[in-house]
N, C-alpha and C positions, 0 to 999 in steps of 0.2 A: 718611414721617412727618417732621414738622418737627423739625429738630435742637434739642435742649434749650438749647444756648448761644444760638442765634438767638432762641428764645422768651424767654430771659432779657433780652437786650438790647432786644428789641421792647417788652417790658413795662416795662422801665426808661425807655425813651424816651417811651412814650405814656401811661403811667399817671399818676394824680393824685398830689398831695402832700397827704395828710391833715394837718389841723392849722391851716389858714388861712394868711394871709399871712406870719405869723411863721415858719412852717416852710418856706414858699417861699423866704424870705430866707436861711434856714439852708442849704437845699439849694444855692442859688446860691453861697453862700460856700464850701460843700464842693467844688463843681465847680471853682471858681477856685483853691482851696487846693491841689487836686491837680495843677495845672499845674507844670511844671518851674520852677526859680527865674526870676523875671521879670528882664527886661533894662530898665534905665533909659534913657529917651530924653528928655533935657531934663526936663520936669516931668511926664512920663507914664511908665507902666510897660507894657512889652510882654509879653503872655502868649501863648504859642502852643502848639498841640497838634495831633496827627495824627488824632484821632478826630473825624470830622465830626458824628457823632451828638451830641457834646457841645454843639455850637453849635445843633443842632436842638432839643435839650432846653432850652437857655438861651432860645431864641426862644419856647418854649412857656411857660416860667416867668416871664420878665421882665415881661410886662404886669401880672401880679398881685403884683409885688414893690414894696417901698418905693423901689427904685432907678429904677423907670420914670418917676417924676415928675421925676427929675434929668437923666437921659440916655436917649436912644433907643438901643436895642441896636445898630441898624444903623450909628449914627454911631461906634461903638466898634470895629466889625469891621475887620480888615485882611485883604483878599483878595489873595493873591499874584498877580503878573502872569502872564497866560496860564493862570491857575488851576493852577499847578504849585507845589508846596511846601505848607507848613502854613498853615492859617487862624489868625489871631491876634486878640487884643483889645488895643487901645491904651487904657489906663485912666488917667484923670487921677489925680493924687496924692490929692486929697480923697476921691474915690470909692474908690480903692484901699485906703485906710485903713479904710473902712467894710466893704469886701468881705473884708478879711483879718482882721477882728475874730475873737476866739476864739468857738467855738460856745456856744450856750446850755447851761446845766446841766440844763435840763428833759429828760426822757426823749424826748419827741416832737421837741424841737428838735435834740437830739443825734443821733437816728436820721435825721432829715432831712439833717443835715450829713454823716453817714456815707454816706447814699445818694448825695449829691453827690460825695464823695470817691471812692466806688466807681465812679461813672460815668467819672471821669477816669483812675483808676489801677487799676481792678479787672480781673480775669481769672478765668475759670472753665474748668476742664479736666476731661474725663471720659475717662481712659485705660481700658485693658481691665479694670483693677481699681482700685477706689478713686475718690475725688473730690478735686479741689483747687480751692478758692476762695481767692484771694489779692488783696492790695493791693501794687502795685509802686510804691514811693515814691522819687522822686529829690529828696531834701531834705537839708539840713544836719541834723546829729544833734539839735540842740535842737528843730527843727521836726518831725522824725519823732516825737518824744516826745509831741507834741500828739495825734496819732492814737492812739498807744498808751494815753495817759491816758483818752481818750474811750471807747475800746473797753473798757478796764478798768472805767470807771465804769458802763458798760452791762452789765457782767457777761459779756463775751465774752472767752473765753480763746483766744489765738492763739499759734502758734509764729512764729518769725521767723528769717530768715537774711540775711546781707549778701553782696551780689555787687558788688564795686567800690563805686561811689557809690550803688548802689541797695539799699534794704532791702525785703525781701518779708515781709509778714505773712500767715500761712497758716492756713486752716481745712481740715481733712482728714477730719473725721468727718461722715458723711451727716446724722445727726440734728441736729448743731450747725449744719450748713449750711442745713438746712430751716428751723430756728428763726431763723437769721440772715436768710434771704430773707423770711420772714414779717414780721420786725420792720422790714425795709426796705420793707414794703408791696408785695411781689412775690408775691402768693398763688398766682397761676396757675403760676408757675415752681416754687414750693415744692411744689405738688401734683403737677406733672409729674415732679419729681425723686423724690418718694416712689413714684410709679407705676413709674418706671424702676428704682428700687431693688428693688421687689417683683419686677419682671420679671427683673432680674439674679439675684436670689436663687433664683427658680424655674429659670432657665437653669443656674446653677451647680450646683443640686441635681440637675438632670437629667444634667448632664455627669458629676458624681461617680457617679451611679447607673450610667450607661453604662460609665464606666471600671471601676467595681467589678464589674459584670456581665462585662465583657470579661476582666478579670483572673481572675475565678472560672472562666470557661470555659477560659481558657488553662491555668490550674492543673489543672483536671479532665482536660484532654486530655493534659497532660504526665504526670500520675499514671497515666492509663490506658495510655499508651505504655510507661511503665516496667513496669507490671504485666504487659502482654502479652509484653514482652521476657523477663521473669522466667519466665512460663508456658512460653514456647517453649524456653528454655534448660533448664528442669527436665524437660520432656517428652522432649526430644531425648536427654538424657544419663542420666536416671534413670527417667522415667515418672511418671505421676500416680496410678497405682493404689494407692499406699500412703497417699494423703491421706485424712483423715477425710471422711465424706460431706458435712458442712457446708462444708468447705473446697473439696471438689471441685465442689460445686454452685456456689459462688462463682466458681471458675475458669471453669466452663462459661458462666455468665452473662456474665462479662467478655468472653469470646470472642464471645458472641452480641450483646452491646451494647458495642462498643469505645469509644464516646464519651460515655456517660452518666456523671453524677457518682456519687460514692460513696453519697450519700443516695438517689439514684434506684436505684442498684444494690441497696441494701438492701431497697427496696420491691418488687423483682422476685423475691426469694427466696420459696420455698414457705411459709416462715414469716418474714414481713417483720421486719427488725430496723432499729435506728437506725444513723446514720452512724458513730458511735463504735464500734459493734460490728463494722461492716464493716471499719473501720480496724484493729481488734484482730485480726480473722481474717486480714487481709492481712499483718499483721505476723507472725503465726504461719507463714503460707506462706513469707514472705521468710526468716525464721529457719531454716525447714526446708531451703529451697533453699541457703542459705549453708552449713548443716551438711553437706548431702549433696554439694554441688559444690565446696566449699572456695573459694567466690568471694563477693564482696560485691555486693549489689544495693541501689540507692537506693530508698527509699520513705518517704513522710511518716511521722513518728512518730505512733503511735496515741494517741488520747485514751483516758481511762479508760472501759472498757466494762463490760458487765454480766457478762462471763464470767471475771473475775479475771485474775491474772497468768499469762503463758504458761509452760508447762512443756515440757521436751524431749520427753517421752513422749506429748504430746498431738498431735504432728504426724501420727502414723500412725493407721490404722483403729482404732476402738474395738471 
């Protein structure tokens, strides 16, 4: 199955930008805004980045933008010698001022700009539990606030943390991430994330059920082991003949079925009873053993049963 992160970047790279040329311009501005601080070289600004997909996206968008009539994208590219190092853009000052203009205040224009910024600075992680979508911005503080203001204007609540010169803006709630992806016009990824969330929920539920069943089985076996140990000690030192018929029947059934649960044990009796009644009767047997042997035996505390509180004279035959 194709990894969701790969699906996300492929959709970002090849998908359309709804909203016409104005939104195309905004996405290009967002992409270039996300680059690290530019380096000035005479009357030009050098922007460089390590993500080659950024330049592939620019090549797709550029012909439909207002900037195509001024410069060809190929004339701005800076390819490192021997194709080693980061690809860059050498942007004339006049064009740079247009590209770095603040994003439009319209929702469509702002989301197009966010989509561009995401392409340059974004990351998406899916650990064993939870989801992390973030922007990792290497900017001066006043420039970082531009991104924060745009997200706030769009109603997107993000957390943030600083790591050296980098500020990370984070989304960690799956529902919020899905809405965010849809707003960036990445519907296929949003749908795939929802499907993955459903599969995770089913898997987690199944794991919890298995763990719960395993714990119940282990508890039942431990209880049965203690009960058989009590029976053996009582029989060797005192005998079982003085037990009431109902209690003796329960003892014999436990010997016959050493691994079944208390609930199942209750259903095997000649007159089936509930689990709480079985617990109550075992408590009577335990108390009788402690009284006769002067020893202490561990056993689960009984739940309220139908036979009332135990009495000392109820251990023996009626």
